[in-house]
N, C-alpha and C positions, 0 to 999 in steps of 0.2 A: 504494499499499500505506500502510495507517494507520499512524502512527508509534508505536512504543511509548512507555509513560509512568513505565514505571521499570525500574531495573536488576535483571533475574529473576536467581536464583540459577544459572542455567545460562550468563548472562552472565557474573557473575561469576568462576565457575569457569574459564572459559576466557579471563581475563585476562592476558594476557603484556605483560611489557616489552619493549620494542624498541629505544629509544634512552634514556640517562639521562646526566644530566648533575649538578652541582650549584655553585654560586657563594655565596662568603662575606659576609654582611652585619654587619658588627660598627658598635656606637655608636661616633659619634666620627670615623669614616672617611667621606669625601666620597662616595667610590665603593667599588663591592663587589669583593672578591676573586675576579678570574675565572679558571675553571679549562677546560682543552680536553680532557680524558678523565676518564673513572672506571672502573676495574674491578672489577667485583665478585670476592672471593676465592674466594666459592664458592657454591653454591645455596641456604645459609641465608640469606646475606645479601640477595640476589636476592628471595627469600621475602619477608625482613622488609621489604624496600621495597613488594611487592607487596601484601602485607597492609595496609602504610599507606595506600596509595593507593586500596585497596578501601575504608576505613573513610568517604571520601568519600561511598559509595554509599548511606549512612545520613544524607547531609546535605539540607539545604533544596534545592528546585527553584528555579533561576532562568531567565528568558530575557534575550536581549541587548537593550537598549534602541535601539540603531541600529546593526545588525551590517555594513549597507552603507558605513558611514563610520566603523568601529571599527580601529584600529592593532592592539589587539591581536585582534582577529578576523582580519585580516589576516595577522598574525605567524604566528599559529595556523594558520591554511589554509596559508600557503608551508611551515610545516616539514611537514603532511601530505603537501602535494604534492611536495615534495623534502627527505627529510629528511637524504640525504647531502650535501648543500652547504649546508641551511640550519641544520639542529639547531643545532648549535654557536653558530655567529655570533646566531642567532635568540634563543638561549637567554640569553646576555648583553642582548640588547635588551631582554626580557622582565624580567629581572633589575633591568635598569637603571631601567626604567620603574617596577617595582615601589618599587624603593628611593626614587627621587625622590617617589613620593606620601607615604613612610611615613619621611621623613627625620628630620621634627619629634622623633619619640618611637620612633626605632627599637629595638628589642629584639634582644639579638646572636642570629645564627641563621644556616642553611644554606637555601638556596630553590632546591630540586630542582625542575627540568624534565623530564618524562617522554614521549615519545610510547610509548604503549601500543597494544596491538590488542585488540578484544572480537570474537568469534564472534554474528555477526547473519547469520540466512537463511542460515546456513551458508558464510559469507564472513566473513574478517577485515578489520574496519573500524579505523580509527586513531583515535584520540582524545589528548589533552593532558594530562597530569596537573602539577598543582601543588602542593608542601608547602613551608610554613617549618617546619624543626625547630629546636628549641634547640639550641644551639653551646656545647661544654662543655671546660674545661680538665682534661686528663687527666695524672694522677701516676702515678708507678711507685713502689710500695713498695723500699727498698734497705735491708736489714738486715746491720747490722756487728755484729763481737765485737771488744771492746776488750781492751786488756792485762789487766785484772783480771776477765774471763769476762764482762763484762754486754753484754747484745744491745741495740743502741741501732739506731732505726729512723729512717731519714731519707726522706724526698720527692722526689722529681725529676720535673720536669715533661718529658714527654716528646713531648708534640703536644696540639693542638685537634681536637677531633673532635665528631660528630654524636652526640648522646646516644640512645643504642640503648635506647629506652622510648617506647613509644607514647603513653605520657601527656604526653610533652614535645613534642608534635606541635601546633604554634602554628596553623595554617591547612591547609585540604585545600580543592583543586577538582580538580573533572574536567569539563572541557570538550568537548564535540560541537559542531563545525562542520560536519558531515556532513549535520545533520538525521534523525537515526537517533532520535532520542527525542523525545518531545515536550516535555522541557525542552533547553535549551542548555548549562547549565552545573549541576552539583549541588555545594555548597560549605557548607562551617562552619569555625567556628570556635573554637578553647578558650575556654572561661569565658564565651561570650557567650550561654548559655541555662541557665536555671537559677540565676540570680543575681539579689538584689534590685537591685544597681547598674547590672545592664544593662537595654537595651532586649529588645521583644521580638524584636528583628532577629537572624538567625543569625550575621550576618557584620557586621562595624564597615564605616562609612561609606565609608572610604576603601578597602577591600577591595572593595565593590560599584564604586566607580569606579574601581578599576583593572581590575576586570572588565568594566564597563561594562554591569551588570545590575541587574536589578529582579526582585523575587520573583512566581514564577510563580502562587501563591495566596497570599492572605493567611491569617495566623494563623485569623483568624475563619471565614472560609470553610472551612480545614481542618476546624477542629473541629466544625462543624455536619456535615461531610461524612462523616466519620468516625461518627458516631453515628447519620447516616441510615442507612449502607451496613451499621453493626452489625445493626441493626433488620431492615432487606431480609435479610441473609443469615440471621438466626435463623429468621425466618419460612419460609426453605426448606427448614429443615432436618426431616427426615420422622420422625427420632425423637431426642428429649431425653430426657437425663436424667430419673429419676424427681422430682418437686416443680419442676421447671423451666419454664417457659411463655416464649415470645420476649421477651414485654417485660423479663425479668429482665436480659437481655443489653445490651439499650437502655441499663438503669438503671445498671448496671456501668460502661458506656460512659461516660455523663455524669459518674458519681461519679470515674471516671480523670481526667477533664477538670476536675474541679473540685478535685481533689488533686495534682495534678501540675504543677510547674515545666517539665518538658523532657519533652515526647514522646517516647516510644520505640515501636517497634511492636511487639516481643518483650514487654517490659512489660505494653504495652495489652493486648494476646492473652491474655496470662497472667492477667490479671486478671477478663477480661469471660467466659474459657472455662473454668468450675468446675464440678469432677467429681470425685468420689473414685475413680472408675475411671481411674485413670492411662493405659490404654490408649486409651480414647475419649477422655479429653482430649488425648491428643496429637493423633489424628485430628481432633478437631473445631478444635483450633488451627490444625493445618495447613489444615484446609479456610478458616477463616477469614480467615488469611494470602495464602493463594493468592485469595482473592474480594476482599480489600483490594488487592492486586496487580493484579489484572484490572481495576480501576477506576482505577488509577494513584495509590494513596494510599499502600501500606504503603511502608516505608522512611525516609518524611519526616521531618525534625524541625523542630519548633514550639515555642512556648510555648503551650500552650492557651489560650483564651481562653473560660472558660465564661459569662460574661456575654452572648456574643453567642447564646447558644443561648437561643430565643424558649421562652416560657411553654409554646406548644403543642406544642414537640417535648419539653420536660421529662416531660408527661404521658405517663403510659401511660393506656391505654382496652381495655375488654371489654366485648363488645356481645352479650348474651344472646340465644336463641332467641325469646324474649320482647320483644324489644327494651329490655331494661333497659340501662343504659350504665352501669358503673364506672369510674371514673377515680381514678387516684391518683401520686403522684412515689416515685422509688424502687423496689425489690424488692419484690412482692406479698407475700411472707413477712412484711417488715417492716411492712408496712400492715394486719397481721391477715388477708391474704387467701389462703384455702388453696384451691387449684383440685384436685379430685378429678378425674384423668386416666381412671378406670377407668369405663364405663358401666353403670349400674344401673337396673335397668326402665325401659332405653330412655333416662334423662336421664343427663347427667354433673351433678355437684355443686359450688356454690361456696359457702365459709363465709367468712363475714366476723366477724372478732371486732373490737368498737369500745366504748368506755366508755360512748358515748352518740351521739345522732345526730340529724339533723334533719329533720323531715318538712316544712317551709315550701317 
């Protein structure tokens, strides 16, 4: 049976936390602070961490470099094979290995290890999820009334805690050692994409070393693939909005790649599918997203590389029934090209407005 390429909405909706623990990594401390049990106080807390884990579903796809000789892969597999005996001790092993690689410039944080399950082909399959979350001091506000009726506020430190804010997540990873998907790891890292000082890599080198992975597809390949598939999808649509032609969708896909530092599937689809009829726009956007998911592309994050698009791919081409070829870049209307969709006298009409032309 072929492996899935992306984590679909049905997979995401079925994700359940089976085992959960965290250990604390603090700057200046040679070893992490290990714990043996974590209990969720209520369903809201469980859902909070479930949502954090699902954020990795929008990460970059990676494959293991050498899974047969990877301690990381062996430890993850051992947890899945026997979680009752192995989950807690091997969670400490994974935390220690992470700390060792990052000991030179560590930020205070909580390292979360979870075994989660996802329904695939009607059966629950286990995965390993990793999160590095900011760790912060929490202060309790205490109000005191003095003898002269002045209210004075003091703060008392009550504990250190996990920051309950999704923006405080430093790193995400969802690991598949069971070959259920075409990727082995979905991963991303806060601040790695969309900043001038960062490289095009979605995660840092030391995080890649810890996971033992390499990118499944380069940013250049993904940039080209999204443009190609948008073009293919648009030509399959039987009914387009008025004044739209398939070439325009491809042009907007290219425009997104040229203007965005960090690829986001939802933003991409929203820009590519343009329609004043909101109901039709939602329907077409859902169709495009499903099409991209079927091609194994939806949900990935990367830094677009528009320079990797060849000149031929940037051009739009239209050939008339008389063999006249019209080529342009960008949207048709922006180049003075208007295509009348109505057939009159047995013909379709193309109007080109131009300040000049070359007959050579």
